[in-house]
SEPA-834174 format. One record per residue (C-alpha): residue number from 1; chain; x, y, z. Coordinates in Angstrom, 2 decimals. Layout:
<recs>
+-------+-------+---------+---------+---------+
| marmi | kolfi |      c1 |      c2 |      c3 |
+-------+-------+---------+---------+---------+
|   NUM |     A |       X |       Y |       Z |
...
+-------+-------+---------+---------+---------+
</recs>
This chain:
<recs>
+-------+-------+---------+---------+---------+
| marmi | kolfi |      c1 |      c2 |      c3 |
+-------+-------+---------+---------+---------+
|     1 |     A |    5.60 |   91.83 |   95.04 |
|     2 |     A |    2.84 |   92.18 |   97.57 |
|     3 |     A |    0.38 |   90.73 |   95.07 |
|     4 |     A |    2.44 |   87.57 |   94.57 |
|     5 |     A |    3.86 |   87.35 |   98.09 |
|     6 |     A |    2.04 |   84.08 |   98.73 |
|     7 |     A |    2.67 |   82.63 |   95.25 |
|     8 |     A |    3.80 |   79.06 |   94.96 |
|     9 |     A |    6.59 |   77.84 |   92.65 |
|    10 |     A |    4.00 |   76.34 |   90.29 |
|    11 |     A |    2.05 |   79.61 |   89.99 |
|    12 |     A |    2.35 |   81.87 |   86.95 |
|    13 |     A |    3.37 |   85.41 |   87.69 |
|    14 |     A |    2.69 |   88.13 |   85.12 |
|    15 |     A |    2.94 |   91.87 |   85.69 |
|    16 |     A |    3.46 |   95.24 |   83.96 |
|    17 |     A |    6.43 |   97.45 |   84.63 |
|    18 |     A |    7.59 |  100.52 |   82.71 |
|    19 |     A |    5.25 |   99.68 |   79.83 |
|    20 |     A |    6.60 |   96.15 |   79.37 |
|    21 |     A |    4.98 |   92.84 |   80.31 |
|    22 |     A |    7.04 |   90.48 |   82.41 |
|    23 |     A |    6.76 |   86.81 |   83.27 |
|    24 |     A |    8.05 |   85.79 |   86.64 |
|    25 |     A |    8.61 |   82.78 |   88.82 |
|    26 |     A |    9.15 |   82.33 |   92.53 |
|    27 |     A |   11.37 |   79.71 |   94.14 |
|    28 |     A |   11.64 |   78.91 |   97.82 |
|    29 |     A |   14.85 |   78.19 |   99.76 |
|    30 |     A |   13.45 |   76.53 |  102.84 |
|    31 |     A |   16.74 |   76.24 |  104.73 |
|    32 |     A |   17.16 |   80.00 |  104.64 |
|    33 |     A |   13.49 |   80.96 |  104.65 |
|    34 |     A |   13.99 |   82.92 |  101.44 |
|    35 |     A |   11.88 |   83.42 |   98.33 |
|    36 |     A |   13.77 |   84.14 |   95.14 |
|    37 |     A |   11.99 |   86.05 |   92.40 |
|    38 |     A |   13.05 |   85.79 |   88.76 |
|    39 |     A |   11.41 |   87.60 |   85.89 |
|    40 |     A |   11.98 |   88.43 |   82.26 |
|    41 |     A |   10.31 |   90.40 |   79.50 |
|    42 |     A |    7.79 |   88.44 |   77.46 |
|    43 |     A |    9.42 |   89.73 |   74.25 |
|    44 |     A |   12.76 |   88.29 |   75.28 |
|    45 |     A |   11.08 |   85.02 |   76.26 |
|    46 |     A |    9.32 |   84.90 |   72.89 |
|    47 |     A |   12.61 |   85.55 |   71.06 |
|    48 |     A |   14.34 |   82.84 |   73.09 |
|    49 |     A |   11.43 |   80.50 |   72.39 |
|    50 |     A |   11.68 |   81.17 |   68.65 |
|    51 |     A |   15.45 |   80.58 |   68.73 |
|    52 |     A |   14.92 |   77.37 |   70.67 |
|    53 |     A |   12.16 |   76.31 |   68.26 |
|    54 |     A |   14.39 |   76.95 |   65.22 |
|    55 |     A |   17.27 |   75.11 |   66.88 |
|    56 |     A |   15.00 |   72.19 |   67.75 |
|    57 |     A |   13.61 |   72.10 |   64.20 |
|    58 |     A |   17.13 |   72.08 |   62.72 |
|    59 |     A |   18.22 |   69.35 |   65.11 |
|    60 |     A |   15.05 |   67.37 |   64.36 |
|    61 |     A |   15.58 |   67.67 |   60.58 |
|    62 |     A |   19.23 |   66.62 |   60.91 |
|    63 |     A |   18.22 |   63.73 |   63.16 |
|    64 |     A |   15.50 |   62.75 |   60.68 |
|    65 |     A |   17.91 |   62.85 |   57.73 |
|    66 |     A |   20.47 |   60.82 |   59.67 |
|    67 |     A |   17.75 |   58.38 |   60.72 |
|    68 |     A |   16.57 |   58.00 |   57.13 |
|    69 |     A |   20.14 |   57.45 |   55.92 |
|    70 |     A |   20.73 |   54.94 |   58.70 |
|    71 |     A |   17.48 |   53.15 |   57.91 |
|    72 |     A |   18.38 |   53.05 |   54.20 |
|    73 |     A |   21.83 |   51.72 |   55.03 |
|    74 |     A |   20.40 |   49.06 |   57.35 |
|    75 |     A |   17.65 |   48.14 |   54.90 |
|    76 |     A |   20.19 |   47.81 |   52.10 |
|    77 |     A |   22.58 |   45.81 |   54.25 |
|    78 |     A |   20.05 |   43.65 |   56.08 |
|    79 |     A |   17.36 |   43.22 |   53.41 |
|    80 |     A |   18.40 |   44.27 |   49.90 |
|    81 |     A |   21.84 |   42.61 |   49.97 |
|    82 |     A |   20.48 |   39.26 |   51.24 |
|    83 |     A |   17.60 |   39.42 |   48.77 |
|    84 |     A |   20.08 |   40.13 |   45.99 |
|    85 |     A |   22.07 |   37.08 |   47.13 |
|    86 |     A |   18.83 |   35.05 |   47.06 |
|    87 |     A |   18.14 |   36.32 |   43.54 |
|    88 |     A |   21.64 |   35.29 |   42.44 |
|    89 |     A |   21.10 |   31.84 |   43.99 |
|    90 |     A |   17.80 |   31.43 |   42.16 |
|    91 |     A |   19.48 |   32.50 |   38.91 |
|    92 |     A |   22.11 |   29.77 |   39.41 |
|    93 |     A |   19.37 |   27.20 |   40.05 |
|    94 |     A |   17.52 |   28.43 |   36.94 |
|    95 |     A |   20.68 |   27.85 |   34.89 |
|    96 |     A |   20.97 |   24.35 |   36.35 |
|    97 |     A |   23.82 |   25.05 |   38.77 |
|    98 |     A |   22.58 |   23.25 |   41.88 |
|    99 |     A |   25.94 |   23.40 |   43.67 |
|   100 |     A |   25.78 |   27.17 |   44.33 |
|   101 |     A |   25.41 |   28.14 |   48.02 |
|   102 |     A |   24.65 |   31.57 |   49.50 |
|   103 |     A |   27.36 |   32.30 |   52.07 |
|   104 |     A |   27.90 |   35.03 |   54.66 |
|   105 |     A |   24.29 |   35.28 |   55.87 |
|   106 |     A |   24.08 |   32.95 |   58.87 |
|   107 |     A |   21.15 |   34.80 |   60.42 |
|   108 |     A |   18.21 |   33.59 |   62.47 |
|   109 |     A |   15.58 |   35.98 |   61.12 |
|   110 |     A |   13.22 |   35.58 |   58.17 |
|   111 |     A |   15.93 |   36.48 |   55.62 |
|   112 |     A |   18.31 |   33.93 |   57.16 |
|   113 |     A |   15.61 |   31.25 |   57.07 |
|   114 |     A |   14.86 |   32.16 |   53.44 |
|   115 |     A |   18.53 |   31.77 |   52.48 |
|   116 |     A |   18.75 |   28.49 |   54.40 |
|   117 |     A |   15.63 |   27.25 |   52.63 |
|   118 |     A |   17.18 |   28.22 |   49.28 |
|   119 |     A |   20.34 |   26.25 |   50.07 |
|   120 |     A |   18.26 |   23.29 |   51.26 |
|   121 |     A |   16.22 |   23.44 |   48.06 |
|   122 |     A |   19.41 |   23.35 |   45.98 |
|   123 |     A |   20.67 |   20.33 |   47.92 |
|   124 |     A |   17.33 |   18.53 |   47.59 |
|   125 |     A |   17.15 |   19.26 |   43.86 |
|   126 |     A |   20.73 |   18.03 |   43.44 |
|   127 |     A |   19.82 |   14.82 |   45.30 |
|   128 |     A |   16.70 |   14.38 |   43.15 |
|   129 |     A |   18.71 |   14.93 |   39.96 |
|   130 |     A |   21.26 |   12.35 |   41.10 |
|   131 |     A |   18.46 |    9.89 |   41.81 |
|   132 |     A |   16.90 |   10.61 |   38.41 |
|   133 |     A |   20.24 |   10.08 |   36.67 |
|   134 |     A |   20.72 |    6.80 |   38.50 |
|   135 |     A |   17.19 |    5.72 |   37.63 |
|   136 |     A |   17.75 |    6.79 |   34.02 |
|   137 |     A |   20.90 |    4.66 |   33.85 |
|   138 |     A |   18.97 |    1.72 |   35.30 |
|   139 |     A |   16.15 |    2.27 |   32.83 |
|   140 |     A |   18.65 |    2.44 |   29.97 |
|   141 |     A |   20.24 |   -0.84 |   31.08 |
|   142 |     A |   16.82 |   -2.39 |   31.46 |
|   143 |     A |   15.80 |   -1.12 |   28.03 |
|   144 |     A |   18.88 |   -2.65 |   26.45 |
|   145 |     A |   18.22 |   -5.94 |   28.23 |
|   146 |     A |   14.57 |   -5.78 |   27.21 |
|   147 |     A |   15.56 |   -5.07 |   23.61 |
|   148 |     A |   17.94 |   -8.02 |   23.64 |
|   149 |     A |   15.23 |  -10.22 |   25.17 |
|   150 |     A |   12.73 |   -9.01 |   22.60 |
|   151 |     A |   15.14 |   -9.84 |   19.79 |
|   152 |     A |   15.67 |  -13.30 |   21.29 |
|   153 |     A |   11.92 |  -13.78 |   21.60 |
|   154 |     A |   11.40 |  -12.60 |   18.05 |
|   155 |     A |   14.07 |  -14.99 |   16.79 |
|   156 |     A |   12.49 |  -17.81 |   18.83 |
|   157 |     A |    9.06 |  -16.91 |   17.50 |
|   158 |     A |   10.42 |  -16.98 |   13.96 |
|   159 |     A |   11.97 |  -20.37 |   14.57 |
|   160 |     A |    8.75 |  -21.62 |   16.15 |
|   161 |     A |    6.77 |  -20.30 |   13.19 |
|   162 |     A |    9.08 |  -22.18 |   10.82 |
|   163 |     A |    8.69 |  -25.31 |   12.94 |
|   164 |     A |    4.91 |  -24.88 |   12.95 |
|   165 |     A |    4.96 |  -24.52 |    9.19 |
|   166 |     A |    7.01 |  -27.72 |    8.93 |
|   167 |     A |    4.60 |  -29.48 |   11.31 |
|   168 |     A |    1.65 |  -28.17 |    9.29 |
|   169 |     A |    3.25 |  -29.46 |    6.10 |
|   170 |     A |    3.86 |  -32.82 |    7.76 |
|   171 |     A |    0.29 |  -32.89 |    9.03 |
|   172 |     A |   -0.97 |  -32.09 |    5.56 |
|   173 |     A |    1.17 |  -34.91 |    4.16 |
|   174 |     A |   -0.15 |  -37.24 |    6.84 |
|   175 |     A |   -3.75 |  -36.27 |    6.03 |
|   176 |     A |   -3.06 |  -36.89 |    2.37 |
|   177 |     A |   -1.54 |  -40.30 |    3.17 |
|   178 |     A |   -4.47 |  -41.15 |    5.43 |
|   179 |     A |   -6.88 |  -40.19 |    2.66 |
|   180 |     A |   -4.99 |  -42.47 |    0.24 |
|   181 |     A |   -5.01 |  -45.27 |    2.80 |
|   182 |     A |   -8.76 |  -44.86 |    3.29 |
|   183 |     A |   -9.33 |  -44.99 |   -0.45 |
|   184 |     A |   -7.11 |  -48.06 |   -0.73 |
|   185 |     A |   -8.99 |  -49.67 |    2.15 |
|   186 |     A |  -12.30 |  -49.04 |    0.35 |
|   187 |     A |  -10.90 |  -50.56 |   -2.81 |
|   188 |     A |   -9.61 |  -53.53 |   -0.83 |
|   189 |     A |  -13.03 |  -53.90 |    0.76 |
|   190 |     A |  -14.74 |  -53.96 |   -2.63 |
|   191 |     A |  -12.22 |  -56.48 |   -3.94 |
|   192 |     A |  -12.78 |  -58.61 |   -0.83 |
|   193 |     A |  -16.56 |  -58.49 |   -1.31 |
|   194 |     A |  -16.21 |  -59.45 |   -4.96 |
|   195 |     A |  -13.84 |  -62.26 |   -4.01 |
|   196 |     A |  -16.27 |  -63.49 |   -1.40 |
|   197 |     A |  -19.11 |  -63.49 |   -3.94 |
|   198 |     A |  -16.96 |  -65.32 |   -6.44 |
|   199 |     A |  -15.93 |  -67.80 |   -3.74 |
|   200 |     A |  -19.55 |  -68.39 |   -2.85 |
|   201 |     A |  -20.47 |  -68.91 |   -6.48 |
|   202 |     A |  -17.50 |  -71.24 |   -6.81 |
|   203 |     A |  -18.68 |  -73.17 |   -3.72 |
|   204 |     A |  -22.14 |  -73.49 |   -5.15 |
|   205 |     A |  -20.65 |  -74.68 |   -8.41 |
|   206 |     A |  -18.55 |  -77.21 |   -6.56 |
|   207 |     A |  -21.58 |  -78.34 |   -4.62 |
|   208 |     A |  -23.58 |  -78.77 |   -7.81 |
|   209 |     A |  -20.67 |  -80.60 |   -9.37 |
+-------+-------+---------+---------+---------+
</recs>
């Protein structure tokens, strides 16, 4: 006690007594002017430390197991379940069902935005399909009208071809008639020349007479 009379509360006190090693601590009670000494065998402290260590390890393992189970539960609930819902939504879209909507996950995190994007994609695809169907109907109507117009044009072309053939035949007949008229005109010209010569000879004869 004399050795550690001036010890402070933060100082380590270790001493031998009756063949055992003790660890001690001093505390001051200023209002009374007292110093309180406490000490205990190192063996007992070591045993208590081992018990505390084992207890802390057990508590830590239990806390770790509970934490892992909680994390797995939260991961399954917050990540796996929404991702499974996204997978189901994609399967519906793959089968052509664009009306399917993922419900029950109105969240603001990445998973919620992913689900919202999936629903928006389904709506956009449905709108595009509707537009394509409408355009297809318009194209079908236009095709039918075009087919009808083509048939009308073909019929008109056939009629025009027949008319052209008739005109060609008439032209050919006219050319033939013109050729005959030209030949007749040449014959008439020769006859006229012969008549003129005969008339001249007749005039000469009359003159001589």
